[in-house]
ROMARFI-117880 format. One record per residue: x negated, y, z of N, C-alpha, C, O in turn; residue in one letter. Coordinates in Angstrom, 2 decimals. Layout:
REM residues N
- X  Y  Z  X  Y  Z  X  Y  Z  X  Y  Z  A
...
This chain:
REM residues 190
- -21.81  7.59  -12.86  -20.33  7.09  -12.67  -20.23  6.53  -11.05  -21.17  5.95  -10.51  M
- -19.26  6.73  -10.55  -18.84  6.31  -9.18  -18.51  4.94  -9.07  -17.71  4.44  -9.86  T
- -19.15  4.16  -8.02  -18.55  2.74  -7.93  -17.22  2.57  -7.40  -16.75  3.54  -6.80  S
- -16.55  1.56  -7.49  -15.28  1.27  -6.80  -15.54  1.22  -5.32  -14.62  1.58  -4.59  A
- -16.34  0.94  -4.94  -16.71  0.67  -3.39  -16.88  2.31  -2.82  -16.37  2.70  -1.77  A
- -17.64  3.12  -3.64  -17.63  4.61  -3.24  -16.50  5.24  -3.44  -16.25  6.19  -2.69  D
- -15.65  4.92  -4.35  -14.31  5.65  -4.54  -13.43  5.23  -3.41  -12.62  6.07  -3.00  T
- -13.47  4.05  -2.85  -12.50  3.23  -1.88  -13.22  4.22  -0.62  -12.45  5.04  -0.11  S
- -14.33  4.20  -0.23  -14.98  4.90  0.98  -14.60  6.20  0.93  -14.11  6.75  1.92  S
- -14.77  6.80  -0.15  -14.34  8.26  -0.35  -12.72  8.65  0.20  -12.42  9.54  0.99  A
- -11.95  7.83  -0.38  -10.62  7.83  -0.30  -10.13  7.57  1.15  -9.21  8.19  1.69  R
- -10.92  6.46  1.79  -10.63  6.23  3.27  -10.88  7.37  4.14  -10.10  7.72  5.02  A
- -12.15  8.03  3.85  -12.60  9.02  4.65  -11.49  10.30  4.49  -10.95  10.84  5.46  R
- -11.29  10.62  3.26  -10.30  11.90  3.05  -9.02  11.60  3.66  -8.39  12.51  4.19  L
- -8.54  10.37  3.65  -7.27  10.16  4.38  -7.55  10.38  6.01  -6.66  10.81  6.74  L
- -8.68  10.10  6.44  -8.96  10.24  7.70  -8.96  11.61  8.22  -8.29  11.96  9.19  E
- -9.83  12.46  7.47  -9.76  13.74  7.52  -8.49  14.51  7.36  -8.23  15.45  8.11  L
- -7.67  14.12  6.38  -6.33  14.73  6.24  -5.55  14.52  7.56  -5.03  15.46  8.16  I
- -5.51  13.33  7.95  -4.76  13.10  9.21  -5.27  13.75  10.59  -4.53  13.98  11.54  K
- -6.62  14.03  10.54  -7.07  14.64  11.57  -7.06  16.15  11.34  -6.89  16.80  12.37  E
- -7.18  16.69  10.49  -7.27  18.28  10.34  -6.20  18.81  9.50  -6.16  20.04  9.51  L
- -5.39  18.29  8.86  -4.23  18.93  7.93  -2.86  18.75  8.34  -1.97  19.56  8.06  A
- -2.64  17.46  9.13  -1.05  17.29  9.50  -0.79  18.36  10.88  -1.51  18.25  11.87  V
- -0.06  19.03  10.83  0.52  19.92  11.84  1.78  19.62  12.24  2.68  19.90  11.46  V
- 2.05  19.13  13.25  3.56  18.80  13.54  4.36  20.06  14.43  3.76  20.79  15.21  R
- 5.50  20.13  14.20  6.51  21.26  14.57  7.16  21.72  13.36  6.73  21.48  12.23  G
- 8.31  22.42  13.64  9.13  23.02  12.75  8.48  24.10  11.93  7.85  25.03  12.43  K
- 8.68  23.89  10.60  8.00  24.88  9.70  8.90  25.10  8.68  9.85  24.31  8.59  V
- 8.79  26.07  7.83  9.45  26.43  6.55  8.62  26.28  5.67  7.54  26.84  5.85  I
- 8.80  25.55  4.49  7.95  25.42  3.47  8.23  26.20  2.50  9.30  26.80  2.45  L
- 7.08  26.35  1.35  7.22  27.42  0.30  8.51  27.15  -0.40  9.07  28.14  -0.89  S
- 9.12  25.94  -0.55  10.43  25.66  -1.17  11.54  26.30  -0.59  12.55  26.45  -1.28  S
- 11.49  26.79  0.83  12.20  27.30  1.61  13.03  26.13  2.38  14.07  26.40  2.98  G
- 12.63  25.10  2.31  13.09  23.71  3.25  12.36  23.87  4.42  11.25  24.39  4.52  K
- 13.20  23.26  5.49  12.55  23.19  6.67  11.91  21.68  6.96  12.45  20.65  6.54  E
- 10.93  21.71  7.57  10.34  20.29  7.99  9.77  20.14  9.32  9.37  21.14  9.91  A
- 9.68  18.87  9.90  9.10  18.76  11.20  7.70  18.58  11.14  7.10  18.22  12.15  D
- 7.04  18.82  9.95  5.46  18.58  9.96  5.12  19.59  8.75  5.98  19.86  7.90  Y
- 3.95  20.08  8.72  3.33  20.86  7.50  2.00  20.03  7.44  1.42  19.58  8.43  Y
- 1.62  19.91  6.25  0.35  19.29  5.67  -0.46  20.46  5.22  -0.21  20.89  4.09  V
- -1.40  21.04  5.92  -1.99  22.05  5.63  -3.31  21.76  4.91  -4.44  21.78  5.41  D
- -2.96  21.48  3.63  -4.28  20.80  2.76  -5.49  22.04  2.58  -6.60  21.66  2.21  L
- -5.32  23.31  2.80  -6.49  24.16  2.56  -7.37  23.73  3.71  -8.57  23.83  3.48  R
- -7.03  23.24  4.97  -7.90  22.76  5.94  -8.63  21.72  5.37  -9.62  21.38  6.02  R
- -8.40  21.11  4.30  -9.14  19.90  3.80  -9.91  20.44  2.54  -11.14  20.33  2.49  I
- -9.17  21.05  1.46  -9.74  21.65  0.40  -10.96  22.77  0.40  -11.63  23.10  -0.57  T
- -11.05  23.23  1.65  -12.02  24.30  1.75  -12.91  23.86  3.03  -13.70  24.65  3.54  L
- -12.74  22.67  3.46  -13.58  21.89  4.41  -15.12  21.43  3.90  -15.26  20.83  2.83  H
- -16.06  21.69  4.61  -17.31  21.38  4.05  -17.49  19.85  3.46  -18.13  19.61  2.44  H
- -16.94  19.03  4.13  -17.00  17.55  3.95  -16.00  17.13  2.95  -16.21  16.52  1.90  E
- -14.77  17.56  3.47  -13.63  16.96  2.60  -13.41  17.35  1.16  -12.78  16.69  0.33  A
- -14.05  18.60  0.97  -13.86  19.15  -0.39  -14.63  18.31  -1.44  -14.16  18.17  -2.57  S
- -15.62  17.85  -1.13  -16.36  16.97  -2.09  -15.57  15.70  -2.36  -15.35  15.27  -3.49  K
- -15.18  15.14  -1.23  -14.01  14.08  -1.30  -12.94  14.12  -2.15  -12.59  13.19  -2.88  L
- -12.37  15.32  -2.02  -11.10  15.70  -2.83  -11.56  15.57  -4.26  -10.84  14.97  -5.05  V
- -12.63  16.05  -4.62  -13.11  15.98  -6.15  -13.11  14.50  -6.39  -12.35  14.01  -7.22  G
- -13.94  13.78  -5.68  -14.07  12.44  -6.12  -12.83  11.38  -6.19  -12.79  10.44  -6.98  Q
- -11.95  11.64  -5.36  -10.62  11.11  -4.98  -9.74  11.32  -6.46  -9.29  10.48  -7.24  V
- -9.70  12.68  -6.48  -8.80  13.14  -7.48  -9.23  12.86  -8.94  -8.40  12.50  -9.77  M
- -10.62  13.03  -9.27  -11.10  12.53  -10.49  -11.07  11.13  -10.62  -10.82  10.79  -11.78  L
- -11.25  10.11  -9.75  -10.84  8.80  -10.00  -9.51  8.56  -10.07  -9.10  7.65  -10.78  S
- -8.68  9.31  -9.35  -7.16  8.96  -9.60  -6.79  9.25  -11.30  -6.16  8.46  -11.99  L
- -7.30  10.45  -11.72  -7.10  10.73  -13.06  -7.65  9.85  -13.95  -7.03  9.57  -14.98  I
- -8.90  9.28  -13.67  -9.64  8.40  -14.57  -8.69  6.85  -14.65  -8.54  6.19  -15.68  D
- -8.19  6.54  -13.41  -7.53  5.38  -13.13  -6.32  5.28  -13.91  -5.89  4.21  -14.34  D
- -5.71  6.54  -14.12  -4.52  6.63  -14.79  -4.75  6.50  -16.32  -3.79  6.34  -17.07  A
- -5.98  6.56  -16.75  -6.32  6.65  -18.20  -6.05  7.99  -18.82  -5.62  8.04  -19.97  G
- -6.29  9.12  -18.11  -5.95  10.35  -18.48  -7.24  10.99  -18.90  -8.16  11.16  -18.11  V
- -7.29  11.33  -20.15  -8.51  12.02  -20.75  -8.41  13.53  -20.44  -7.57  14.20  -21.02  D
- -9.32  14.12  -19.45  -9.15  15.60  -19.04  -10.31  16.37  -19.44  -11.46  15.93  -19.36  V
- -9.98  17.63  -19.90  -11.24  18.45  -20.20  -11.09  19.64  -19.38  -12.07  20.38  -19.32  E
- -9.85  20.00  -18.63  -9.67  21.08  -17.86  -8.88  20.56  -16.75  -8.23  19.52  -16.89  C
- -8.91  21.37  -15.40  -8.26  20.79  -14.33  -8.13  22.17  -13.48  -9.11  22.84  -13.15  A
- -6.84  22.50  -13.19  -6.60  23.56  -12.40  -5.02  23.70  -12.22  -4.28  22.80  -12.60  G
- -4.57  24.79  -11.69  -3.33  25.00  -11.36  -2.81  26.30  -10.98  -3.50  27.24  -11.38  G
- -1.71  26.62  -10.25  -1.30  27.76  -9.76  -1.97  28.21  -8.51  -2.00  27.53  -7.48  L
- -2.53  29.42  -8.63  -3.20  30.01  -7.45  -2.29  30.12  -6.24  -1.24  30.77  -6.24  T
- -2.74  29.47  -5.29  -3.93  29.32  -4.50  -4.13  28.05  -4.15  -5.28  27.67  -3.94  M
- -3.22  27.34  -4.06  -3.36  25.93  -3.50  -4.09  25.06  -4.50  -4.78  24.11  -4.13  G
- -3.95  25.37  -5.72  -4.84  24.49  -6.76  -6.19  24.72  -6.94  -6.96  23.88  -7.39  A
- -6.60  26.16  -6.52  -7.81  26.70  -6.89  -9.02  25.99  -6.41  -9.96  25.82  -7.19  D
- -9.06  25.52  -5.07  -10.13  24.80  -4.59  -10.12  23.28  -5.06  -11.16  22.64  -5.19  P
- -8.88  22.77  -5.32  -8.77  21.46  -6.00  -9.33  21.33  -7.27  -10.00  20.35  -7.60  V
- -9.07  22.33  -8.04  -9.71  22.28  -9.49  -11.33  22.62  -9.50  -12.07  22.18  -10.38  G
- -11.73  23.34  -8.57  -13.09  23.40  -8.32  -13.68  22.10  -7.92  -14.61  21.61  -8.56  T
- -13.22  21.61  -7.02  -13.68  20.12  -6.31  -13.65  19.07  -7.54  -14.52  18.20  -7.53  A
- -12.78  19.08  -8.51  -12.70  18.14  -9.62  -13.76  18.55  -10.48  -14.46  17.68  -10.98  V
- -13.98  19.79  -10.74  -15.20  20.29  -11.64  -16.34  19.85  -11.19  -17.13  19.36  -11.99  M
- -16.61  19.93  -9.97  -17.85  19.61  -9.43  -18.15  18.08  -9.24  -19.30  17.67  -9.25  H
- -17.08  17.27  -9.08  -17.09  15.79  -9.01  -17.66  15.38  -10.41  -18.67  14.69  -10.57  A
- -16.86  15.91  -11.42  -17.23  15.52  -12.77  -18.57  15.96  -13.20  -19.17  15.22  -13.98  A
- -19.07  16.96  -12.86  -20.46  17.32  -13.04  -21.36  16.49  -12.30  -22.36  16.10  -12.90  A
- -21.21  16.20  -11.27  -21.92  15.00  -10.41  -22.08  13.73  -11.15  -23.09  13.03  -11.06  D
- -20.94  13.43  -11.96  -20.78  12.31  -12.82  -21.30  12.26  -14.11  -21.28  11.25  -14.82  A
- -21.89  13.65  -14.50  -22.43  13.73  -15.71  -21.41  14.15  -16.89  -21.60  14.02  -18.10  G
- -20.29  14.66  -16.24  -19.15  14.92  -17.39  -18.91  16.57  -17.12  -19.16  17.21  -16.10  R
- -18.46  16.91  -18.15  -17.87  18.46  -18.36  -16.47  18.49  -18.10  -15.66  18.04  -18.91  A
- -16.16  19.01  -17.05  -14.56  19.30  -16.82  -14.43  20.63  -16.36  -14.99  20.87  -15.29  V
- -13.88  21.46  -16.87  -13.84  23.11  -16.58  -12.60  23.09  -15.56  -11.73  22.21  -15.55  D
- -12.65  24.20  -14.69  -11.56  24.35  -13.92  -10.99  25.67  -14.58  -11.56  26.31  -15.46  A
- -9.70  25.97  -13.98  -9.00  27.23  -14.23  -8.11  27.63  -13.23  -7.89  26.88  -12.28  F
- -7.60  28.71  -13.32  -6.46  29.20  -12.41  -5.37  29.79  -13.07  -5.54  30.47  -14.08  V
- -4.18  29.57  -12.55  -3.00  30.19  -13.29  -2.39  31.03  -12.33  -2.01  30.69  -11.21  V
- -2.32  32.40  -12.95  -1.65  33.40  -11.97  -0.16  33.15  -11.98  0.40  32.44  -12.81  R
- 0.48  33.83  -10.92  1.97  33.55  -10.90  2.62  34.31  -12.07  3.63  33.90  -12.64  K
- 1.96  35.46  -12.40  2.35  36.24  -13.74  1.48  36.59  -14.55  0.33  36.57  -14.10  A
- 1.63  36.99  -15.85  0.52  37.34  -16.81  0.05  38.78  -16.45  0.93  39.64  -16.37  Q
- -1.24  39.13  -16.22  -1.80  40.44  -15.95  -1.29  41.31  -17.17  -1.12  40.96  -18.34  K
- -1.08  42.58  -16.54  -0.70  43.64  -17.30  -1.85  44.74  -17.63  -1.66  45.88  -18.07  S
- -2.93  44.23  -17.37  -4.24  45.06  -17.49  -5.29  44.11  -17.93  -5.15  42.88  -17.91  Y
- -6.31  44.71  -18.31  -7.58  43.74  -18.89  -7.03  43.02  -20.16  -6.33  43.49  -21.06  G
- -7.49  41.85  -20.01  -7.09  40.87  -21.23  -5.67  40.29  -21.05  -5.26  39.49  -21.89  M
- -4.94  40.65  -20.04  -3.65  40.18  -20.13  -3.38  38.69  -19.96  -2.47  38.14  -20.58  G
- -4.21  38.04  -19.10  -4.18  36.59  -19.22  -3.45  36.27  -18.17  -3.42  37.03  -17.20  R
- -2.67  34.97  -18.20  -2.17  34.41  -16.88  -3.03  33.18  -16.48  -3.17  32.89  -15.29  Q
- -3.61  32.47  -17.47  -4.67  31.48  -17.18  -5.94  32.01  -17.09  -6.33  32.61  -18.09  V
- -6.66  31.94  -16.19  -7.97  32.43  -16.10  -9.10  31.53  -15.96  -8.85  30.55  -15.26  E
- -10.36  31.59  -16.49  -11.46  30.65  -16.63  -11.67  30.54  -18.14  -11.25  31.31  -19.00  G
- -12.47  29.30  -18.33  -12.57  28.98  -19.76  -11.19  28.60  -20.32  -10.32  28.05  -19.64  P
- -11.06  28.96  -21.67  -9.92  28.66  -22.29  -9.35  27.37  -22.32  -10.02  26.35  -22.49  S
- -8.05  27.38  -22.15  -7.55  25.88  -22.20  -6.93  25.45  -23.54  -6.57  24.30  -23.78  V
- -6.83  26.51  -24.41  -6.15  26.29  -25.66  -6.73  24.87  -26.46  -7.93  24.62  -26.57  E
- -5.80  24.14  -26.91  -6.20  23.06  -27.59  -6.85  21.97  -26.78  -7.42  21.08  -27.41  G
- -6.84  21.92  -25.46  -7.49  21.26  -24.53  -6.78  20.40  -23.70  -5.75  20.87  -23.23  R
- -7.13  19.10  -23.37  -6.27  18.24  -22.43  -6.70  18.69  -20.95  -7.81  18.68  -20.41  N
- -5.36  19.12  -20.46  -5.44  19.67  -19.12  -4.52  18.80  -18.20  -3.45  18.26  -18.50  V
- -5.19  18.77  -16.98  -4.51  18.21  -15.80  -4.17  19.39  -14.96  -5.08  20.14  -14.60  V
- -2.77  19.62  -14.57  -2.39  20.36  -13.58  -2.50  19.71  -12.21  -2.05  18.59  -11.95  V
- -3.22  20.60  -11.26  -3.38  20.16  -9.95  -2.50  21.00  -9.15  -1.91  22.01  -9.54  L
- -2.45  20.42  -7.83  -1.69  20.91  -6.69  -2.20  20.32  -5.43  -2.49  19.13  -5.46  E
- -2.35  20.98  -4.35  -2.62  20.20  -3.21  -1.57  19.15  -2.61  -1.75  17.95  -2.39  D
- -0.41  19.95  -2.40  0.78  19.17  -2.08  2.05  19.54  -2.85  2.16  20.68  -3.29  T
- 2.92  18.73  -3.01  4.28  19.17  -3.36  5.49  18.64  -2.84  5.55  17.51  -2.36  S
- 6.66  19.59  -2.92  7.59  19.39  -2.13  8.77  19.30  -3.21  9.41  18.26  -3.34  T
- 9.02  20.35  -3.91  10.16  20.37  -4.95  9.47  20.35  -6.41  10.16  20.06  -7.39  T
- 8.05  20.67  -6.55  7.42  20.62  -7.79  7.40  22.05  -8.49  6.99  22.15  -9.64  G
- 7.87  23.24  -7.73  7.98  24.45  -8.39  6.62  25.16  -8.96  6.49  25.79  -10.02  G
- 5.64  24.89  -7.95  4.27  25.53  -8.34  3.73  24.81  -9.32  3.12  25.50  -10.14  S
- 3.72  23.50  -9.55  3.30  22.70  -10.61  4.06  22.87  -11.82  3.50  22.68  -12.90  A
- 5.29  23.21  -11.76  6.01  23.39  -13.08  5.68  24.78  -13.62  5.53  25.05  -14.81  L
- 5.58  25.70  -12.50  5.22  27.07  -13.06  3.59  27.16  -13.75  3.34  27.87  -14.72  A
- 2.68  26.38  -13.13  1.39  26.36  -13.74  1.39  25.61  -15.09  0.56  25.99  -15.91  A
- 2.33  24.47  -15.46  2.56  23.65  -16.72  3.02  24.68  -17.63  2.42  24.76  -18.70  V
- 4.11  25.61  -17.36  4.47  26.49  -18.21  3.31  27.37  -18.58  2.96  27.43  -19.76  E
- 2.67  28.07  -17.63  1.47  29.17  -17.93  0.53  28.28  -18.99  0.31  28.66  -20.13  G
- 0.01  27.05  -18.44  -0.97  26.33  -19.33  -0.34  26.22  -20.79  -1.07  26.50  -21.75  V
- 0.91  25.85  -21.00  1.41  25.67  -22.17  1.54  26.79  -23.09  1.32  26.73  -24.30  R
- 1.96  27.93  -22.34  1.94  29.30  -23.03  0.68  29.81  -23.39  0.58  30.70  -24.24  N
- -0.47  29.26  -22.71  -1.72  29.62  -23.22  -2.49  28.59  -24.25  -3.67  28.72  -24.57  A
- -1.60  27.56  -24.73  -2.10  26.76  -25.62  -2.60  25.40  -25.28  -3.08  24.62  -26.10  G
- -2.46  25.18  -24.03  -3.24  24.04  -23.16  -2.32  22.94  -23.63  -1.17  23.16  -23.99  G
- -2.94  21.66  -23.61  -2.10  20.53  -23.81  -2.09  19.84  -22.29  -3.08  19.30  -21.81  K
- -0.98  19.94  -21.70  -0.75  19.22  -20.22  -0.70  17.69  -20.48  0.16  17.12  -21.16  V
- -1.61  17.17  -19.91  -1.66  15.51  -20.06  -1.16  14.83  -18.74  -0.85  13.64  -18.82  V
- -1.06  15.42  -17.65  -0.92  15.06  -16.36  -0.59  16.01  -15.31  -1.07  17.14  -15.39  A
- 0.18  15.72  -14.33  0.15  16.46  -12.95  -0.26  15.87  -11.72  0.47  14.99  -11.27  V
- -1.27  16.20  -11.11  -1.98  15.41  -10.03  -1.90  16.23  -8.84  -2.15  17.44  -8.90  A
- -1.52  15.57  -7.61  -1.56  16.26  -6.47  -2.32  15.27  -5.29  -2.46  14.05  -5.37  V
- -2.68  16.00  -4.37  -3.37  15.39  -3.16  -2.33  14.40  -2.67  -2.24  13.20  -2.92  I
- -1.48  15.25  -1.81  -0.25  14.45  -1.07  0.96  14.84  -1.66  1.29  15.97  -2.01  V
- 1.70  13.61  -1.74  3.24  13.95  -2.23  3.88  13.69  -1.04  3.52  12.79  -0.28  D
- 4.94  14.52  -0.80  5.70  14.53  0.37  7.01  13.57  0.08  7.81  13.32  0.99  R
- 7.17  13.06  -1.21  8.23  12.12  -1.29  9.64  12.61  -1.31  10.54  11.90  -0.86  N
- 9.90  13.93  -1.87  10.90  14.55  -1.85  11.51  15.12  -3.24  12.21  16.12  -3.40  T
- 11.05  14.21  -4.19  11.65  14.55  -5.44  10.80  15.22  -6.51  11.19  15.34  -7.67  G
- 9.52  15.69  -6.02  8.76  16.60  -6.93  8.21  15.60  -8.24  8.12  16.03  -9.39  A
- 7.89  14.36  -7.87  7.65  13.36  -8.96  8.50  13.24  -10.00  8.16  13.34  -11.18  K
- 9.90  12.99  -9.51  10.76  12.69  -10.55  11.27  13.93  -11.50  11.66  13.83  -12.66  E
- 11.19  15.26  -10.63  11.47  16.34  -11.22  10.42  16.91  -12.11  10.78  17.49  -13.14  K
- 9.12  16.79  -11.81  8.09  17.02  -12.89  8.09  16.29  -14.01  8.04  16.82  -15.12  I
- 8.14  14.96  -13.81  8.07  13.81  -14.99  9.42  14.08  -15.99  9.29  14.00  -17.21  E
- 10.39  14.34  -15.52  11.62  14.70  -16.25  11.47  16.12  -17.04  11.85  16.26  -18.20  A
- 10.98  16.97  -16.40  10.94  18.40  -17.01  9.73  18.63  -17.88  9.76  19.48  -18.77  E
- 8.61  17.83  -17.63  7.48  18.02  -18.35  7.03  16.98  -19.53  6.27  17.16  -20.49  T
- 7.75  15.82  -19.12  7.22  14.68  -19.95  5.85  14.17  -19.85  5.33  13.46  -20.72  G
- 5.23  14.58  -18.67  3.92  13.69  -18.29  3.87  13.20  -17.09  4.66  13.57  -16.22  V
- 2.84  12.20  -16.88  2.91  11.53  -15.53  2.56  12.28  -14.45  1.67  13.13  -14.56  P
- 3.15  12.09  -13.43  2.85  12.59  -11.97  2.11  11.77  -11.23  2.48  10.61  -11.05  Y
- 0.69  12.35  -10.58  -0.27  11.22  -10.09  -0.25  11.83  -8.60  0.03  13.02  -8.40  L
- -0.55  11.02  -7.68  -0.83  11.62  -6.38  -1.71  10.57  -5.61  -1.52  9.36  -5.66  F
- -2.72  11.21  -4.89  -3.60  10.33  -4.06  -3.11  9.60  -2.87  -3.43  8.47  -2.49  A
- -2.19  10.54  -2.31  -1.65  9.97  -0.98  -0.13  10.23  -0.90  0.30  11.28  -1.39  F
- 0.74  9.32  -0.29  1.97  9.47  -0.19  2.16  9.75  1.33  1.34  9.34  2.15  G
- 3.36  10.53  1.72  3.55  10.79  3.13  3.58  9.63  4.03  3.38  9.85  5.23  K
- 3.80  8.36  3.62  3.88  7.26  4.32  2.38  6.89  4.88  2.16  6.42  6.00  D
- 1.45  7.19  3.94  0.02  6.90  4.31  -0.49  7.83  5.37  -1.52  7.52  5.96  E
- 0.09  8.89  5.64  -0.15  9.88  6.59  0.49  9.62  8.03  0.15  10.21  9.05  L
- 1.56  8.58  7.92  2.16  8.22  9.14  3.19  9.46  9.49  3.28  9.98  10.61  G
- 3.96  9.84  8.27  4.78  10.89  8.52  6.28  10.35  8.06  6.47  9.64  7.08  L
- 7.22  10.78  8.85  8.69  10.08  8.49  9.08  10.58  7.20  10.14  10.22  6.70  D
């Protein structure tokens, strides 16, 4: 089990790395189609040699602190893929079994025809993950895919919330809590 001091240290270092490596300033178009004055490129974090491990520790702690019982963690490919893997590894380091999974944008028309890849989520408590969320669209698509595969979605958790309504939309449409490790205010963003 990770101590509160270890979690606090991991959280502080992860925030430092996000500010240093992931916040890109300048006009960008987000996946939602909205324009922003900055972009938080969390793949620079989730795929980084040091930050990835911190992502797993911080996200698992976030889920645990919310009292959410998780058996599987993952989300819509591609933003959620390394987050789910990081949580799986952090859980393993803590002596716990949490499987990762990937939700395809559409069900395969060949092979086993699955939309949710990895160990089965059927009948299991699932946390849908995302690196960041603006409108909540990716997380909502993942929730639908997991529910169609028989998984019990117990929460949605993101690394960075942009404070643009995703929390309210996801909670209203899914009926599960929306958790986030960092808000845009913590990143020094307007």
